[in-house]
Residue, then its C-alpha position, 0 to 999 in steps of 0.5 A: x421545169x415549172x415552179x410553185x408559188x402562192x401569190x401575196x407572200x413576200x418578206x413578211x409584214x412591217x408590223x410596227x410601221x403599219x400600227x404606227x400609221x393607224x395610231x397616228x390617225x387614231x391619235x387625232x383627237x389627242x392632237x386636237x386637245x393638245x391644240x386646245x391646251x396650247x391655245x388656252x395656255x397662250x390666253x393665260x400667258x396673255x392674261x398674266x402679261x396684262x396683269x403684270x402691266x396693270x400691277x405696274x400701273x397700280x404701283x405708279x398710281x399708289x406712288x402718285x396717290x400717296x402723301x409724298x408726291x404732292x406734299x414734297x417741298x424744297x428749300x433754296x437759299x439766295x446765298x448757299x455759301x452762307x446757308x443751305x436748307x432742306x424741307x419736309x412735307x410739313x413745311x409751308x411754302x413761302x419766303x423767309x428773310x434771315x441774317x446770320x450774326x454768329x455761328x455756333x462754336x465747339x468750345x475749345x481749351x488749350x494748355x498754356x504751356x507747350x512741351x518738347x514731346x507728348x511724353x514729357x513729364x508733368x507734375x501730379x494733382x487733380x482738377x474738375x472738368x465740366x462739359x455741359x452738365x457732366x463733371x468728372x475729377x481728373x487725377x494725375x499721379x506717378x503712373x500717368x504724369x505725362x502729357x499723353x497720360x493726361x490726355x488718356x486719363x481724360x479720354x477714360x473719364x467718358x465725358x463728352x470732350x475730345x482731348x488731343x495733343x497738337x504741335x503748334x510749330x514750337x511745341x506740343x499742347x493739350x487741347x480739349x474740344x467739346x463733342x457738341x457745339x453751343x453754350x449748353x456744351x461749354x467746358x469749364x475747369x475748376x479746383x485745379x491743383x495739377x502742376x508742371x514738372x517743377x511741382x510748383x507751376x500750375x498746369x493751366x488750360x484756357x479757352x481759345x475763343x475770344x468770347x465774352x460769355x459762353x452764350x456766344x458759343x451759340x449761333x445767333x441769327x434772325x428769321x423774319x426779324x425775330x432773334x433766334x439762338x441755337x447750340x448747333x449750326x444744324x437748326x431744326x424746328x425754327x421754321x416748321x418742316x425746314x432744317x437749316x444749315x448755317x455755314x457763315x455770317x453776313x450782314x446781308x439778308x439771305x432769302x430762303x424760299x420754300x416751294x412745292x417740289x414740282x419736279x418730284x410731282x412731275x416725275x410721278x405724273x410722267x411715270x404714271x403716263x408711261x405705265x398707263x400707255x404700256x397698258x393701253x398699247x398692250x390692249x390695242x395690240x390684242x385687237x390689231x390683226x398681224x399681217x403675217x398671220x392675218x390674226x388678231x391677238x390672243x385676247x381679241x374677242x375677250x369680254x374682260x379685256x374690252x371691259x377693262x379698256x372701256x373702264x380705263x377710257x371712261x376714267x381718263x376721259x372724264x372730269x373731276x370737279x368743276x374748277x379750271x383744272x378739272x380734266x387731264x387735258x387742262x393739266x397738259x395730259x392729253x388723250x390721243x386717238x389711240x387711247x394713250x396719253x401724251x404730256x404737253x410739257x409746257x402746259x403741265x409745267x405752268x399748272x405745276x407752278x401756278x395751280x399746284x393745289x388744283x392739280x393735287x385735287x385732280x389726282x387725289x381723294x380730297x375731303x373738304x369739311x365745312x365745319x371748323x371742328x371736323x377734319x377729313x382724315x381719309x377713305x378707302x376704295x369702298x368710299x364713294x365720292x359725294x357730299x355727306x352731312x355729319x351728325x354726332x349722337x355720342x361725343x368721344x369721352x376721356x376716361x376720368x375719375x374724381x376723388x370724392x373728398x374736397x381738399x380746400x386746405x391741405x391733405x390731412x393724412x399721408x397717402x400713396x396712390x397707385x395708377x394703372x394704365x395698360x401695362x404701365x403703373x405710377x406710384x405717387x406718395x403724398x404727404x399730409x399738409x400738401x395743397x391740392x395744387x401741390x398734389x396735382x403737380x406731384x402726380x403729373x410729374x410722376x406721370x411724365x417720368x413714368x410715361x403714363x398718358x394721364x393728367x391730374x387737375x382740379x375738377x373745379x370743386x377742389x377735388x382731385x380729377x384724373x383724366x386720360x390724355x386720349x378719348x375712346x373705349x380703348x383707354x381704361x385706367x384705375x387708381x387705388x389708395x393705401x388708405x380708406x380714411x381721409x386723404x383724397x377719398x379714393x380708397x383701398x377699393x379704388x376707382x376706375x373708368x373707361x373712355x367712350x368712342x364717338x358715334x353718329x351717322x353720315x347722311x348722303x345729301x343727294x339722296x337723304x339716306x342715313x348711314x351709320x358710323x362709329x369711331x375709335x376715340x374722336x375719329x368717326x368711321x363710316x360702317x356701310x354703303x358709300x361712306x364705308x371707311x370714311x374717316x373724319x376727326x370730330x372735336x365735339x363737346x356735345x352731340x349735334x350737326x357738324x356741317x358737311x363733308x364733300x369728298x371728291x376722288x381724283x384720277x389717281x384715286x379712281x384708277x387705283x380703285x379700279x386696278x385694285x379690284x381688277x388685279x385682286x389675286x383672290x377675287x379679281x376678274x383676271x385671277x378668276x379667268x386664269x383659274x378657270x382656264x387652268x382648270x380647263x387645262x387640267x380637265x383637258x389633260x385628264x381627257x388626254x390621259x384617258x384617251x392615251x390609256x385607250x390608245x395604248x390598249x388599241x395599239x397593243x391589240x393592233x400589234x398583236x393582230x398584225x403580229x399573228x397575221x405576220x406569223x401566219x404569212x411566214x408559215x405560208x411562206x415556209x409552206x410555199x418554199x417546201x412545196x416549191x422544193x418538192x415540185x422541183x424534184x419532180x421530173x416531168 
């Protein structure tokens, strides 16, 4: 018996498998874009890593370039058991000779009588207790007439004294100790009629110190042969910027040495070198080919990285000034072949000890004015190094008013003056018969009490002059009187004035270019060009030339300026590059979305086409099966 079949028919088509293979091929453009996104993201990550390292270096530079690193001071004593000290940045390095004759004491009184217990009854009465400038009356009656009751009553008085009950081995005594040391906090007791329990024996307290006078409660010592007294053993302001701690007395001379805190500076320099090397090593790593992949870093061909590398190298390999310490190498910070830095500890330590000021100038922005009345205050990253002539066309002026009336004898009438400066007001009542000097004293006393930054004086022609303490256009005040006749002549309408700012220019000595400058008060500020933000204080009485200012920028200042511009989060080149790359990724993702939409339609069409083909094959399969069955029924 024969059979019937159609060639090619089998179990149907694997529609999903066929479509998946076709779509895998057609998705190759998407995979290419995804590889571009991965590559772009790696570049963003590398930029962010670079920016992080640069920002870390910037923070170290800001610390090194700040006021503390090269102005830190330390104080050391030759006899720490007798005297210790600390020094601030305002202290001047030098040696001081001290002798401590007497330590400051906390004044102390104790009851002359002792008691069997703290609750033992005493008599009644009162006494006046004075500590320093404060006096209170202590009253004891039947409600508090015990030793502890007396202690508590003194506590409640709120006077600066510590009352305590002490057991001396045979009985209990009341003690009074001043809360602050020195003669200005001395204790005294007067008008005492408090008694013991018998009602007739006085309850007496006496000083426990063996001193002849309360002045002996103050510390007494000499500094470089000059006699000094202090109410405290913690002494400030005797040596500018130095705080002394007196611990004991001695006839021997104590040497106090105030020196530059070179360890603080050395640590800051070390931190800078470490951070710089991390940046430069990262840059080097981008150009090195990794053996396993035979590829360099993500930013290997990036122009921005090359530019940053060259600018860093140009700064650290350059020089600052022309002195003996004008390069990093001269300070013991040596440039290595790979561009990193290495500290020569011996050289750096020697420079820190012997050429500290030169080392400071090596790192910081330093301005040196040739005129005694010009003082360099500061600059910004916009200010360029150079030598600039200072010219003043308008001096700073204080706000000033002068009463019209001459007061050669005495004030002829009562008068009330009201002064207004900003949000503060002073009201001064003057009485007829006051001399001009008495008027001035009364007004100045009221200014001091009210905190007004004004001062009264004689204008030289026996008229009342009022001036602001500060100069500048930001200062303005007014004064009015309650009378229009006689007196100072200020009148009901009053007088007012506003100060004036300094004005002038800076002239670049190298080019002769003039740059405008205007200030706040006496501080002249450059407005444009290389002198922008250059700030110099000028104590000028009249317009004219005030010498030159030479501004040099050290390594820390130069590097700080560079890194601030590079890492600027709004306009810096790294930020701009990252923003552009992120925009590229967004655009590529949009391309993927469009491709995916088209591929989804393509996949749906393919599934539909192959599904219909599969259905046709299944129908053919059914026909084959039917024909085969019919054929088998025939008997040939």
